[in-house]
C-alpha positions as CSV (number, residue, x, y, z in Angstrom):
1,M,104.4,-17.9,48.0
2,K,105.3,-14.3,47.5
3,R,103.6,-11.9,45.1
4,V,105.1,-9.0,43.2
5,F,104.0,-6.6,40.7
6,A,105.3,-6.2,37.1
7,D,105.3,-2.9,35.4
8,T,105.7,-2.3,31.6
9,V,109.5,-1.5,32.3
10,Y,110.0,-5.1,33.4
11,W,108.1,-6.8,30.5
12,V,110.0,-4.6,27.9
13,A,113.4,-5.5,29.6
14,I,112.6,-9.3,29.6
15,F,111.3,-9.3,26.0
16,N,114.1,-7.0,24.5
17,R,117.6,-8.4,24.8
18,R,118.9,-5.0,23.8
19,D,117.2,-3.1,26.5
20,S,119.6,-1.6,29.0
21,L,117.8,-3.4,31.8
22,H,117.6,-6.7,30.2
23,D,120.2,-8.4,32.4
24,L,119.2,-7.0,35.5
25,A,115.4,-7.9,34.7
26,K,116.6,-11.5,34.0
27,K,118.7,-11.8,37.0
28,T,115.9,-10.4,39.3
29,S,113.4,-12.7,37.5
30,G,115.4,-15.7,38.4
31,Q,115.1,-14.5,42.1
32,H,111.4,-14.6,41.9
33,D,110.9,-17.9,40.1
34,N,108.6,-19.3,42.6
35,D,106.5,-16.0,43.1
36,I,103.3,-15.0,41.6
37,I,103.7,-11.9,39.4
38,V,100.7,-9.6,39.2
39,T,100.3,-7.2,36.3
40,T,97.3,-5.5,34.6
41,E,95.8,-5.3,31.1
42,M,96.8,-1.6,31.2
43,I,100.4,-2.6,31.6
44,L,100.2,-5.2,28.9
45,T,98.5,-2.4,26.6
46,E,101.5,-0.3,27.2
47,F,103.8,-3.1,26.5
48,A,102.2,-3.5,23.1
49,N,102.1,0.1,22.5
50,F,105.8,0.4,23.1
51,F,106.6,-2.0,20.3
52,S,103.8,-0.8,17.8
53,C,106.2,1.3,15.9
54,F,109.1,-1.3,15.7
55,G,107.6,-3.2,12.6
56,A,105.7,-6.3,11.9
57,Y,108.5,-8.6,13.4
58,F,108.3,-6.9,16.8
59,R,104.5,-6.5,16.7
60,K,104.1,-10.2,16.1
61,G,106.5,-11.0,18.9
62,A,105.0,-8.5,21.4
63,G,101.6,-10.1,20.6
64,D,102.9,-13.6,21.3
65,F,104.7,-12.5,24.4
66,I,101.6,-11.1,25.8
67,Q,99.8,-14.4,25.1
68,E,102.6,-16.2,27.0
69,I,102.2,-13.8,29.9
70,R,98.4,-14.4,29.9
71,N,98.9,-18.2,29.9
72,D,101.6,-18.3,32.6
73,P,100.1,-19.9,35.7
74,N,102.4,-17.8,37.8
75,V,101.2,-14.6,36.4
76,V,97.9,-12.9,37.5
77,V,96.6,-10.4,35.1
78,E,94.3,-7.9,36.5
79,L,91.5,-7.0,34.0
80,Q,90.8,-3.4,33.0
81,T,87.4,-2.8,34.4
82,T,85.4,0.4,34.9
83,S,85.9,0.1,38.6
84,L,89.9,-0.1,38.3
85,F,89.8,2.8,35.8
86,Q,87.8,5.0,38.3
87,R,90.3,4.0,41.1
88,G,93.1,5.0,39.0
89,L,91.5,8.2,38.0
90,S,90.8,9.1,41.6
91,E,94.5,8.5,42.3
92,Y,95.5,10.4,39.3
93,V,93.5,13.7,40.4
94,Q,94.5,13.2,44.1
95,H,98.1,13.6,43.2
96,L,98.2,16.7,40.8
97,D,101.7,17.6,42.0
98,K,103.1,14.2,40.4
99,K,103.8,13.2,36.9
100,W,102.2,9.8,37.5
101,S,100.5,8.2,34.3
102,M,97.0,6.7,34.6
103,T,98.5,3.4,34.2
104,D,100.7,4.0,37.1
105,C,97.7,5.3,39.2
106,A,95.8,2.1,38.3
107,S,98.9,-0.1,39.2
108,F,99.2,1.5,42.6
109,S,95.6,0.8,43.1
110,V,96.0,-2.8,42.3
111,M,99.1,-3.0,44.4
112,R,97.3,-1.5,47.4
113,S,94.3,-3.7,47.1
114,R,96.4,-6.8,46.7
115,G,98.7,-5.9,49.6
116,L,101.8,-5.8,47.3
117,F,104.8,-3.8,48.4
118,E,107.4,-4.5,45.7
119,A,107.4,-3.8,42.0
120,L,109.6,-5.2,39.1
121,T,110.3,-1.8,37.7
122,N,113.0,1.0,37.9
123,D,110.1,3.7,37.7
124,H,110.7,6.2,40.5
125,H,107.0,6.9,40.5
126,F,106.5,3.6,42.4
127,E,108.9,4.8,45.0
128,Q,107.1,8.2,45.3
129,A,103.9,6.1,45.9
130,G,105.5,4.2,48.7
131,F,106.6,0.9,47.1
132,T,109.9,-0.8,46.6
133,I,111.3,-1.0,43.1
134,L,113.2,-4.0,42.4
135,L,115.2,-3.0,39.2
136,K,117.5,-0.6,40.7
137,Q,120.8,-0.1,38.7
């Protein structure tokens, strides 16, 4: 079974039918039906943060969607630990010339430690870090 990493961009696009990447994310998701999707608690935090200003309806929906992700047997959610935070911080300060977020840096660390090469995202930072992005338009 293949494993791919899912970034915030992917989860937002899957959840929000009005997102410009929704159709592409759904199509790409269908191509990975039998794969294990790896994501992180930091990614899920970013997802919740994204919808935090959209009102109660979207906040409730986002919370329910996060629970669905966490309960999906084909999704592995990497826990936010002190160790992961430190690895992300190390990546962050080693690449001062980049505009990578802490969440990106932690994601890169998780991908490397798990031997993942592909990410469900359109974020070019993943390409800069040497990964293949799967939501190219």
